[in-house]
N, C-alpha and C positions, 0 to 999 in steps of 0.2 A: 573451592577456590575463593580468593578475596574478590570484592566487588569489581575492582579495576581489572583484574585478570580475567574474570568472567565476561566483563563488558568488552574487553579487547578481543578475546577469542570469539565471542558472538558476532562482533562487528566484522572481523576478518572473514569469518565463515559466511556471513551474509553477503559481503562484497564478492567473494569468489563464486558463490551460488548464483547471484544476480548477473555477474559477468558471463557465466556459462549459457544463460538463456535470454540475453538482452533483446535479440530480435523479436522473440515472442512477446516480451514486455511491450516493445514498441507497437507491434501489431494489435495487442490487446487494448492499449490506450487509444489507438486510432479508431478501432471498431466501437469501443464504448462511447467515445465522444462524437461519433458520426450520427447526425440526425437524418431521417428520411428526407429525400429531395422534395422541397416544396412544402414541408410541414411548418417551418417557422414563418410566422406572419411577416409580411413586408408592406411598406406603405407606397402607394402610387403617387405620381406627381400632384394629383388633385387632392391628396391627403386621405384617400379612402384606404381602408385596410383590405388587402387581398390575401388569399390562402396560399400564395406562392405560385399559383398557376395562372394568375391574372383575374380570377373571378372575385367579385365583391363578397366579402365575408360578413358584411354588416348584419344581414339577416341571420347568419349563423350565430353571431354574437348575441343578438336579441333572443334567439331561441335558447341559447345556453343560459342567459340570465334568467329566463322564465323557469328553467329547470332548477335554478338555485345553485348552479355550479359556478365557482369563481373563474373567470377567464384570465389566463395568464397573459400579461402584457409585457413582452420583452422590451428592453430599453431600445430607444431609437437607434437605427443603424447609422454609423458614420460611413463616409466614403471608403475608409480603410476596411470596415467590416464587409461592405459590398464587394470590394475587390478580393478579400479573403475568401468569401463564399463562392465567387465565380471561379477562383483558382483551385478550390477544394476538390480533390479527387474522390470518386466514389469507390468503395470497396465492398466485395461480397463476403469475404471470409478471411481468416488468418493467412492462408496461403496466398490469396489474392493481394493482400497488403504487402507481404514479403516480396513477391514476384515483381509487382509494380514499382515498389520503392527501389528494388535492386536494379531494375531496368532504367529508371529515370535518374537515380542518384548513386548507383553503385553500392559496393559494400559499405562505404562510409555512411550512406543514407540509413542503413540498417542499425547504425550505432549513433545516430544523432541524439544529442542529449545524454550520452553515456556518462560524461564527466559529472554532470549535476545529479544524475540518477545514482551513480555509485557513491558520490559524496553524501547524498541524502540517505542512501541505504546504510552507509557506514555510521553516520551521525545518529540515525534513528535506532539502529541496532545497538550501538554502543550505549546510547542513553537508556534504551529499553532494558537491556540486560544489567546495566549498572543499577538502575532503580529497582528492577525486578529482584535482584540479589539482595539489596538492602532491605526492601519491604518484606520479603519472605523471611529473611534472617531475623529481623526485629520482631515480626509476628510470632515466629517460632520460639523466640526467647520469652515473649509474653505468655504463650501457652504453657511453656515449661514452668514458669514462675507460679502460674495459677493451678498447676497440677492437671491440666487438661491433656487429652490425647494429642500427641505431637504430630500425628499424621493429619494433613490438610484434607478437608472435605472438598467436594466439587465446587460448592458455593464459595468457599474460602479461596480456592485456587482462582476462580473467576474474578473475585473482587480484588485480590492482590495483583493480578495481571492487569486489570483495568486501571488501577492506580498508577502502576509503572508505565503503562502505555500512554495514558493521558498526560503524564508529566513529560514524556519524551516528545509527544506531538507538538507541544508548544514551541520546542526548539527546532524541530525539523520541518514544519509546515512551509516556511519560506523557501527552502531548497526544493521541496516537492512541487511547489507551485511553479517555480522556474523550470524545473525538469519537464513537467507536463506540458507547458507552453512550448518548450523546445521540440518535444515529440510531435505536437499537433500543428506545427508550422510546416506547410507543404508548398513547395514550388514558388516561394515568394522572392527568392533572390536577395534576401536581406541577411544582415549579420545575425547569425543564430547562436552566437557565443553566450556563455553564462552571464557575463556582465551586460551585454547588449539587451538580452531578454529581461534581466532584472531591472534595467533602466526603463524599459517599456512598461513593465508592471508598475513601477513607481509613478511614471508619468500618467498612466491611465487611471490608477486607483489610489495613489498616494501610498504611504507606508502600510496602511491597513490591507492593501492589495496582496501583500505577501502572506497574509493570514486568511486569504479567501478560501473558503472550504474548511476552515478550522472547526466549525460547529459539527459538520458531518464527520470530520476526522476524529473528533472527540467521541462521537457516537460510535464510530468504527473501531474504537479501542476494544469493543466487544469481540472483534475479529481475532486479534492475537490472544485475547483472553480465552476465547473458546478453543483456539489452537493449542495453547499450552496446558490448559486445564484438561482438554481431551487427551493430550499426549501423556500426561501423568497417569490418567486413568487407564489408557490403553497399555501402558507399560506394565501396570498391575495385572490387567486382564489377560494380556497375551503372553508376557514373559515373567510375570510374578516376581518383579524386582524386589530386592531386600530393602527394608526401611530401617534406618538407624534412629531409634527414639531419643538418643542423646545428642546427636549432631545432624544438622541439615546437610546432606550430601547430594551430589549431582548423580542422579540415577542413570544418566546416559553413559557414565563411565563403566557400568556393568554390562552394557550391550555391545554387540558386534556392529561394524559399520552398516551392514545390510539391515540389521534390526533397527538401528536408529533411523535409517532412510525410510523404512516401512512405516515407522511411527510418525515421522514427519509428513509423509504422503497422506496417511489416513486422517490425521488430525486436521490437516489443511483442507481436505475434501469436506469435512464436516463444517468447518467455520466458513468456507467460501459459499457453500449453498445457502447458508443461513443469512449471510450479510451482503450478498452480491448486489442487490438493488442500491444499497448505500454506497458501494464501491463505484457503481455507474454514476450515481449522483455526484460524488466527489470529483470524478474525472471530468464530467460535463461542466461543473462549476469552474474548474481550473484550466479548461482547454483554452486555446488561443481564440480571442474574440468571442468569448462566452456571452450569451444574452440572458443568462439566468442569474438570479440574485440569492436564491436559497435552495437547499436540497429538497425542500418540500415542493417548490415550483418545478424542479426537474422531474421528480417522481410523478407529480400530477400531470405534467405535460406529456411525458412518455406514456403513461397509462391511457390518457385521453386520445392521443393522436396515433400511437403505435401499438397499443394493446398491452395486456397484462404481461405477456411473455417478454416484451421489450425490456422489462425491468431486469431480466436475466440475459440481456444481449451481451455478447462477448464472454459468456460463461465458459465456453470451451477453451479459448486461449488463456483466460484467467485461471481455469483449473490446470491446464497443461503447464502454464508458466508457474503458477502458485505451488502446485504439488511437487514439481521438480525442484524448485528453489527451496521449499521447506524441507524436502527430503535431503537435498544436498547440504542445507544449512545444519540440520540435525547431525548428519553424518560427519561433516567437516568439524563441527563444534565438538562432537564426542571424541574424535581422533586427536584434534588439537589439544583438547583438555587433558587427554591421557598422556600425550607427549610432553606437555608443559609440566604435568605432575611428575613425570619421570625425570625431566630435566632439573626441576627444583630439588628432587630427592638426591640426584647425583651431585648437585652443587653443595647440598647440605653435607653429604658424605665427604666430599672433597675438602670442605672447610674444617670438618672435624679431624680429618687426617692431618691437615696442615697444622692445626692447633696441637695435635698429639705429638708431632715431630718437633714443634717449637719447645714443648715442655719435656 
């Protein structure tokens, strides 16, 4: 398929897949951005730093400095931040998020931020598949001219996917930032529309606020890169798909819906386990009233205060949501691509018949 066709099919498939599991995405975001009660340092009226339970942490800070570990200093809390923290609900797991949100906000609450999320998903997928198709096709031509093996190696698949993903992130990060803030606003009674949240982002951090978390997003381009590189290799290993040395074709067209779904699930499991700490860091940076300034600070803070395993918190909803979405995306994309190919073929036949009748 052409670049635009492939991009459109990928974007529509991604939107449908994300719509199907959106409550899980909401629960995943809430859990990932939730810090343990009392962990974030706060300042007393006298100006002393406490550990969140009222005890003076000055001695702890001195002890930390002696050990040579840099103490993370969150930005000073504004009155709005304090109010946000006091209103923030605590959740135990994915089911707890869904049940509590449903009880307090109804079905509508489970889909807060849906518009921005679907918009971000559509733009990101469209941009990714557009650049992914172009980059792979151009590189394929270069290899043919040089007389090299047309089949891509794992390293080549990773690199090409990273280039495509990095390009798309620049365009989609603003929408993702607004969507994450919408999902993490809880019980505030404020306007949670896309424009209202976007206005808040601009007022708090200026135009650069829309690209908060871009650095970690660029690092996270390794996630889809691993996903799609793994998918191509899994197709070879499990189903032994045919490879055309003269033309770069879509191997998903050779597979059944269930086979495409399985490939999507397995490839996403691999990439999620490897990159989950960075996913947590990105969500924490983009959350409403975030007190972190870089993904290194998030990772260091979580490791120090919540332990090594906290870097994989929210992994179950992330996996549950991620593998289902990726499986559905691969399945929808494969079937849409097949139907579009059939439709284009039928249109071509119809045009030829009309031309034949004319002459």
